[in-house]
Backbone as CSV, one residue per row, in Angstrom:
resi,resn,N_x,N_y,N_z,CA_x,CA_y,CA_z,C_x,C_y,C_z
1,UNK,0.846,-1.170,0.000,0.000,0.000,0.000,0.895,1.237,0.000
2,UNK,0.683,2.123,-0.904,1.508,3.320,-1.028,1.012,4.385,-0.066
3,UNK,1.956,5.023,0.607,1.612,6.101,1.521,1.430,7.387,0.744
4,UNK,0.402,8.123,1.108,0.193,9.430,0.494,1.100,10.434,1.160
5,UNK,1.623,11.284,0.372,2.455,12.342,0.901,1.554,13.494,1.324
6,UNK,1.716,13.932,2.524,0.894,15.031,3.022,1.403,16.358,2.478
7,UNK,0.487,17.148,2.075,0.874,18.492,1.646,0.234,19.489,2.604
8,UNK,1.024,20.326,3.147,0.562,21.307,4.115,0.588,22.694,3.501
9,UNK,-0.493,23.395,3.706,-0.572,24.776,3.290,-0.125,25.636,4.468
10,UNK,0.697,26.606,4.232,1.095,27.476,5.343,-0.113,28.259,5.865
11,UNK,-0.222,28.307,7.203,-1.305,29.045,7.849,-0.715,29.923,8.938
12,UNK,-1.413,30.999,9.202,-0.966,31.855,10.295,-1.358,31.207,11.620
13,UNK,-0.700,31.618,12.673,-0.990,31.068,13.997,-2.425,31.375,14.394
14,UNK,-2.930,32.560,14.054,-4.307,32.909,14.414,-5.313,31.982,13.726
15,UNK,-5.042,31.577,12.480,-5.935,30.646,11.784,-5.930,29.281,12.456
16,UNK,-4.751,28.794,12.817,-4.625,27.485,13.462,-5.317,27.499,14.819
17,UNK,-5.073,28.546,15.604,-5.722,28.642,16.914,-7.231,28.790,16.771
18,UNK,-7.680,29.524,15.787,-9.112,29.681,15.539,-9.778,28.354,15.231
19,UNK,-9.124,27.531,14.397,-9.655,26.206,14.081,-9.685,25.321,15.325
20,UNK,-8.650,25.412,16.129,-8.568,24.609,17.349,-9.658,25.001,18.340
21,UNK,-9.856,26.291,18.536,-10.852,26.774,19.490,-12.264,26.458,19.017
22,UNK,-12.512,26.456,17.722,-13.856,26.227,17.207,-14.267,24.759,17.212
23,UNK,-13.397,23.865,17.652,-13.808,22.474,17.815,-14.823,22.420,18.946
24,UNK,-15.870,21.639,18.774,-17.015,21.670,19.686,-16.626,21.411,21.146
25,UNK,-15.812,20.399,21.419,-15.491,20.070,22.810,-14.634,21.145,23.472
26,UNK,-13.804,21.815,22.756,-12.973,22.872,23.320,-13.764,24.175,23.429
27,UNK,-14.578,24.464,22.439,-15.337,25.713,22.431,-16.284,25.796,23.627
28,UNK,-16.907,24.680,23.977,-17.809,24.658,25.128,-17.097,24.982,26.425
29,UNK,-15.910,24.432,26.607,-15.133,24.692,27.814,-14.658,26.131,27.895
30,UNK,-14.256,26.664,26.775,-13.791,28.053,26.742,-14.957,29.003,27.028
31,UNK,-16.116,28.705,26.470,-17.297,29.528,26.725,-17.651,29.503,28.201
32,UNK,-17.575,28.330,28.809,-17.884,28.182,30.233,-16.961,29.052,31.094
33,UNK,-15.689,29.016,30.795,-14.711,29.818,31.546,-14.953,31.305,31.320
34,UNK,-15.236,31.696,30.075,-15.500,33.113,29.774,-16.724,33.620,30.526
35,UNK,-17.769,32.793,30.617,-18.994,33.198,31.316,-18.710,33.369,32.802
36,UNK,-17.966,32.440,33.387,-17.634,32.533,34.806,-16.795,33.773,35.100
37,UNK,-15.870,34.094,34.225,-15.058,35.294,34.406,-15.885,36.559,34.199
38,UNK,-16.847,36.503,33.279,-17.702,37.663,33.019,-18.550,37.990,34.243
39,UNK,-18.954,36.984,35.010,-19.737,37.232,36.223,-18.938,38.096,37.187
40,UNK,-17.709,37.703,37.441,-16.882,38.458,38.388,-16.569,39.855,37.860
41,UNK,-16.276,39.955,36.580,-15.949,41.245,35.981,-17.154,42.184,36.002
42,UNK,-18.294,41.675,35.618,-19.494,42.501,35.514,-20.048,42.894,36.875
43,UNK,-20.074,41.948,37.799,-20.705,42.200,39.096,-19.769,42.868,40.094
44,UNK,-18.483,42.793,39.868,-17.521,43.446,40.751,-17.108,42.571,41.925
45,UNK,-16.110,43.038,42.656,-15.548,42.240,43.751,-16.485,42.149,44.945
46,UNK,-17.325,43.155,45.158,-18.229,43.117,46.312,-19.247,41.980,46.185
47,UNK,-19.762,41.748,44.990,-20.697,40.639,44.775,-19.922,39.328,44.665
48,UNK,-18.750,39.365,44.068,-17.946,38.154,43.891,-17.543,37.525,45.226
49,UNK,-17.377,38.331,46.252,-16.996,37.770,47.546,-18.140,36.978,48.180
50,UNK,-19.382,37.259,47.783,-20.537,36.502,48.268,-20.951,35.390,47.303
51,UNK,-20.210,35.238,46.219,-20.504,34.206,45.229,-19.740,32.944,45.594
52,UNK,-20.489,31.874,45.802,-19.871,30.609,46.177,-19.496,29.802,44.941
53,UNK,-20.397,29.747,43.964,-20.148,28.950,42.763,-20.882,29.555,41.583
54,UNK,-20.234,29.520,40.422,-20.846,29.959,39.175,-20.705,28.807,38.191
55,UNK,-21.818,28.335,37.650,-21.748,27.262,36.659,-22.658,27.610,35.486
56,UNK,-22.249,27.162,34.319,-22.946,27.476,33.082,-23.271,26.179,32.370
57,UNK,-24.575,25.932,32.154,-25.023,24.723,31.462,-26.030,25.103,30.394
58,UNK,-25.752,24.703,29.183,-26.620,25.071,28.064,-26.559,26.564,27.847
59,UNK,-27.670,27.238,28.077,-27.696,28.695,27.985,-28.106,29.312,29.318
60,UNK,-28.019,28.510,30.382,-28.437,28.968,31.711,-27.229,29.146,32.617
61,UNK,-27.185,30.275,33.302,-26.124,30.562,34.266,-26.686,30.350,35.673
62,UNK,-26.049,29.459,36.429,-26.436,29.172,37.805,-25.415,29.824,38.727
63,UNK,-25.914,30.610,39.681,-25.022,31.307,40.604,-25.463,31.001,42.033
64,UNK,-24.559,30.424,42.822,-24.822,30.166,44.234,-24.256,31.322,45.043
65,UNK,-25.120,31.965,45.821,-24.714,33.097,46.651,-24.820,32.717,48.123
66,UNK,-23.928,33.278,48.940,-23.934,32.988,50.374,-24.773,33.980,51.163
67,UNK,-25.279,35.012,50.519,-26.057,36.040,51.195,-27.484,36.070,50.642
68,UNK,-28.457,35.739,51.500,-29.861,35.753,51.081,-30.344,37.162,50.713
69,UNK,-29.995,38.194,51.476,-30.438,39.540,51.077,-29.862,39.973,49.723
70,UNK,-28.614,39.620,49.449,-28.015,39.951,48.159,-28.725,39.194,47.043
71,UNK,-29.022,37.928,47.265,-29.737,37.117,46.276,-31.086,37.760,45.941
72,UNK,-31.785,38.204,46.975,-33.090,38.846,46.786,-32.947,40.148,45.994
73,UNK,-31.950,40.937,46.337,-31.735,42.213,45.651,-31.369,41.997,44.183
74,UNK,-30.499,41.017,43.910,-30.095,40.745,42.526,-31.244,40.165,41.709
75,UNK,-32.162,39.470,42.353,-33.270,38.859,41.612,-34.166,39.918,40.966
76,UNK,-34.213,41.119,41.533,-35.016,42.190,40.952,-34.422,42.722,39.650
77,UNK,-33.124,42.560,39.468,-32.470,43.103,38.279,-31.911,42.043,37.352
78,UNK,-32.529,40.866,37.299,-32.015,39.764,36.470,-31.870,40.156,34.998
79,UNK,-32.868,40.842,34.455,-32.812,41.222,33.034,-31.633,42.136,32.751
80,UNK,-31.417,43.086,33.624,-30.306,44.027,33.450,-28.966,43.297,33.591
81,UNK,-28.871,42.372,34.549,-27.641,41.600,34.745,-27.351,40.757,33.507
82,UNK,-28.383,40.088,32.964,-28.208,39.286,31.741,-27.723,40.144,30.591
83,UNK,-28.310,41.318,30.447,-27.916,42.226,29.360,-26.444,42.624,29.495
84,UNK,-26.025,42.963,30.714,-24.629,43.359,30.931,-23.665,42.190,30.727
85,UNK,-24.048,41.010,31.187,-23.184,39.835,30.994,-23.003,39.535,29.513
86,UNK,-24.090,39.560,28.751,-23.998,39.291,27.312,-23.215,40.374,26.583
87,UNK,-23.309,41.618,27.039,-22.495,42.684,26.450,-21.018,42.440,26.720
88,UNK,-20.701,42.012,27.942,-19.312,41.709,28.290,-18.774,40.570,27.433
89,UNK,-19.618,39.568,27.176,-19.200,38.410,26.375,-19.194,38.704,24.881
90,UNK,-19.905,39.740,24.476,-19.929,40.113,23.066,-20.892,39.304,22.224
91,UNK,-21.765,38.515,22.858,-22.751,37.710,22.130,-23.868,37.318,23.091
92,UNK,-25.006,36.917,22.521,-26.141,36.456,23.339,-25.911,34.998,23.713
93,UNK,-25.096,34.765,24.727,-24.751,33.403,25.146,-25.660,32.938,26.278
94,UNK,-25.978,33.829,27.201,-26.771,33.484,28.373,-28.214,33.929,28.141
95,UNK,-29.151,32.995,28.328,-30.558,33.368,28.162,-31.329,33.344,29.468
96,UNK,-30.775,32.679,30.494,-31.484,32.575,31.763,-30.484,32.634,32.899
97,UNK,-30.865,33.306,33.991,-30.031,33.431,35.174,-30.795,32.840,36.356
98,UNK,-30.171,31.891,37.055,-30.774,31.263,38.222,-29.902,31.582,39.425
99,UNK,-30.460,32.295,40.390,-29.752,32.642,41.623,-30.178,31.667,42.703
100,UNK,-29.195,31.021,43.329,-29.502,30.048,44.386,-28.816,30.456,45.660
């Protein structure tokens, strides 16, 4: 059986990294990390110190808070928080916010 000789086209590093990141299993993980970082960036350190866990599944962001009064206060502004988070991410990635 004859081996085929591989021919490689030169690509820039940005093209190679773009192809690598756009693979489904890697893209999901990167999106998850970006969403978690966007929570801290958008909400600031005062809210982040009361945040126990941030997880992103599908299009829903789950946030566990250690302060019940803060959870109640943030629940009134869920739409505004979603809008700011999606602006920070640069796309409509999050469609629902669940505060626990």
